C-alpha positions, -999 to +999 in steps of 0.1 A: -010-558+590+024-542+592+037-544+628+052-509+625+019-492+633+020-455+625-007-430+633-032-439+607-050-406+603-063-410+568-068-378+548-070-377+510-080-346+492-092-346+456-094-320+429-126-301+424-153-327+419-191-329+417-194-336+454-171-307+462-194-283+445-216-286+476-187-288+500-176-256+517-150-268+541-139-299+560-112-304+587-100-327+614-082-318+646-066-342+670-045-338+701-028-364+723-030-359+761+004-376+764+026-372+733+032-405+715+006-423+736-026-410+720-053-436+714-075-415+690-074-416+653-095-401+625-106-403+588-115-377+563-119-386+526-138-372+496-143-386+461-164-376+431-198-388+445-195-388+483-174-381+514-167-396+548-156-383+582-149-404+612-132-407+646-119-437+666-111-438+703-091-467+715-105-479+749-074-475+771-088-491+802-100-524+788-074-522+760-043-515+781-027-547+771+006-540+753+021-558+723+058-562+716+048-571+680+033-536+676+063-517+690+050-520+726+018-501+719-014-509+737-043-527+720-063-495+722-036-475+704-034-501+676-072-506+673-080-470+666-055-468+638-065-501+623-102-490+623-092-458+605-072-477+579-100-504+574-127-477+571-106-458+545-103-489+524-140-497+529-150-462+517-127-464+487-145-496+475-181-483+480-203-484+448-211-451+432-248-459+432-261-442+464-289-468+470-262-495+471-237-473+489-261-463+518-272-498+526-272-523+554-252-546+531-223-522+531-224-517+569-222-555+573-193-555+549-175-529+570-180-550+601-167-581+583-135-562+573-131-549+609-134-583+623-110-598+599-083-572+605-087-572+643-085-610+644-052-608+625-039-583+650-049-606+679-032-636+663+000-616+658+000-598+691-002-625+718+006-599+745+000-600+783-020-578+805-027-572+842-064-570+836-084-602+839-118-616+828-145-595+812-126-563+819-100-572+793-107-567+756-085-574+727-079-543+705-110-523+717-121-490+702-151-468+695-161-458+660-181-428+648-184-425+610-206-403+588-210-411+552-221-380+532-235-374+497-255-347+479-292-352+478-312-334+451-311-297+457-298-282+489-297-314+509-273-340+521-279-378+524-261-389+556-254-422+572-242-423+608-224-455+618-212-459+653-202-482+682-193-469+717-195-434+730-179-414+703-206-392+687-220-379+654-238-345+653-256-322+630-255-285+637-281-263+619-302-232+625-322-250+652-291-260+672-269-289+679-284-324+674-267-356+686-277-382+659-259-411+675-269-427+708-242-435+732-237-473+738-239-471+776-265-481+801-278-445+805-277-427+771-288-393+785-261-369+774-263-347+805-262-377+829-232-390+812-212-359+822-218-367+859-216-405+857-188-428+846-209-456+831-191-484+812-198-489+775-220-518+767-210-520+730-174-514+718-155-528+689-129-554+698-113-586+686-124-607+716-160-596+724-192-594+703-204-560+693-227-543+668-225-514+644-254-489+648-267-472+617-290-442+612-296-427+577-314-395+568-317-364+548-304-330+562-314-297+546-286-273+538-268-253+551-255-275+579-224-288+597-218-325+601-195-333+631-179-364+645-161-364+679-145-385+705-155-380+741-125-359+749-143-330+730-175-329+750-169-350+781-152-323+802-179-297+798-207-289+822-235-296+798-244-304+762-254-268+758-218-258+766-205-279+737-228-260+713-217-227+727-180-237+724-185-244+687-204-212+680-183-189+701-150-201+686-166-197+652-177-162+659-143-149+669-125-166+639-119-152+604-114-185+586-121-222+588-084-228+597-086-202+625-119-218+638-102-251+639-073-236+659-096-218+683-115-250+691-082-268+697-070-239+720-101-242+741-102-280+743-065-281+752-072-262+783-102-282+795-099-317+782-084-344+804-081-369+775-071-372+739-096-354+717-104-357+680-130-339+659-139-339+622-162-312+608-178-311+574-196-279+562-219-275+533-244-250+519-230-218+534-209-205+505-183-188+526-170-188+562-184-153+568-218-165+556-216-194+580-209-170+609-239-148+600-261-179+597-253-189+632-251-155+649-288-155+661-284-190+673-254-181+694-272-151+709-302-174+718-279-200+734-262-174+755-295-159+767-313-191+775-287-213+792-264-210+822-227-215+817-210-201+848-208-221+880-244-230+887-263-256+907-268-290+890-305-286+895-305-255+873-286-273+846-310-302+846-339-279+843-324-262+813-313-295+798-350-307+799-359-280+775-327-281+754-328-319+749-360-318+728-341-304+698-308-320+708-323-355+706-347-347+677-327-367+652-325-398+673-359-410+661-363-422+625-393-430+603-395-449+571-412-431+542-411-434+504-385-462+506-360-442+525-351-434+561-357-398+572-350-379+603-381-375+624-381-342+643-407-336+669 
């Protein structure tokens, strides 16, 4: 690994391909809270058969150890960029056969590659830190990847791979669905906004961890989204995150403007670095996507409270909202494939 670690935000665009015939748009946005000190990174890549989006959030508390070998950057800073680079190489080497590509074997290979590269960073780093004991981790970072491929007609095969509290979502006509489950003691998305619980599973060179995996089929049209906690962690509720996405979409005239609108809102409210990748398919045009979600935005505005309200009211509304929000967090195995179980 080159000691001159640059911001490894891997984006590679291809010419029009088979996979891109079902792809409407895709983008990543990322902003550092302190310029030059950001500990987020991201990945977006598309080839002939499949695509991938992903975000990585270096854990700045447990990973505050700095390394002269890496230009004085923290372990968290380095880890997020190394994971983006490793994931990009892993994706590039995936087999074209979807059964082999979307497999536990390949997720295990990803973990092997991560472990090997983080071990190399640790051996070359040999830095010092003020943190002691179990609080200290070598090169810690979250990971939230979504592997995407077309599936028959008007559907996507998706594999969500994650560790930590960065999230993967699906947004369709029934609302926003968190597919991943936060690796913290209390995985309730509303409770997490009011509690500062430590992560129980985070990638690092010094502590054991696991990569979670959930594979399923999503009917089109739909949005696939991957975010670090700086995107959702400073809002009052999970409902507010869906409203943020839909309202900024409504007042935009293009995908690029939507990206900028999201960035403008998050810049005002987020107290952290934030990174988001969005993949859209099945809509045909940005205007068609706006029309598709217009009724859903109206419903969200009517049913849920967004101004300053009591926590008890938010919890009551969350109880109803979470049924759809968590619907994809249960899987069943049918006909030799994992499918999302909703209901």
